[in-house]
N, C-alpha and C positions, 0 to 999 in steps of 0.2 A: 505494500499498499504507499511507505515512504520511502523514497529513494537515499534518502541520509538520515542522520541524526539531528542536520538542520530542518529536515522539514518535519521530524516526529517532535524536536521542538517550538516550531512555531507554530503547529496544530495544538499541540499543549498549550501554549499561551495564550492564542485564540478560545480554544476550549474552555480553558481554566478563568479568565476574562466572562467570556458569555454565562459559565454555570454562575460566576461571582453576582452578574447582573441579575439574573434570572431566581437567585433565591434574597439577594436584597430585596427586589419588588415583591417576593413572596411573605418577606418578613414582613413589610409594610403591610402589606394584604392582610397578614393575622393581624397585626396590633389593630388595626381599622376595625375586623369583621368581630374579635376578640372584646375591642372595649365597647363595640353597639352591640352586641349578643348580651352583654353580660351589664348593661343598661349603666356604663360610667357617664360622666356627664361630659358632655363637648369638647368643653375648654380641657377635661383630661386627655381624651384622647386624640386633641391636638398636639397637647404637651407631650406626650407617650411618641405618636409618630414622629414630632420634629424632633426630639429626643433621640430615637433610630435614627434618622435621615443625615444627623451631623457625624452620631458615629459612622454611618456609612461612608459620608463623604470623606470622613478620616481612614477608614479604613482601608477605601482605593484607594486615595492619598497615599499613603504607606506603601501599596501594594504597588501604585504608577511608579515611584521613586526608587525603590527597591531594585523591581524589573527593567528598570527603564535601562540603562546601560547594559546590562546583561543581554538584553534584545536587542540595542543598537547593535553592539561588538559582534552578535550573532548575524544579523542582516548584512552589516557591510562587509564581511568574510566570505558569505555568500553572495554578492554580488562581486565584490572581487575574483571569487572562483570560476563566476561564468562568462567573467571574460567584461566587466561594466568597468573596469578603470581606465587610466590613461597609459597606452605604452612609454616608456622613457627608458632612457640610456643609466647604465648606474657601470661603476669601476669597485668591483670585488678587490679587499683591501687586506682581510684577513681572514683564515679560514680556520677553525678551533673545532675540536669533539666537544659538543654539550651533553649526552648521552640522552639527547632526544631523538625521535626518530619521527 
């Protein structure tokens, strides 16, 4: 299904984000429905919903900051491997063993 680990990572990042958004929307719906069914005051329902929305914004903000750099580097590397870079000339100044293959 996936041609490489990068494709799998990209799929996982997208699927996780979509799942998180759907889960957040379900949580908001749950708070609203739960408040209505339990006959809470409208003010209480609004504050609970607002608190949840703020929590979700902070959570997704942290998620974005944590995964922005690794995802950006992954996509940049993939683009370079696919030939999206610019040709250039270079001179090799030194060669030594790094232990990485």
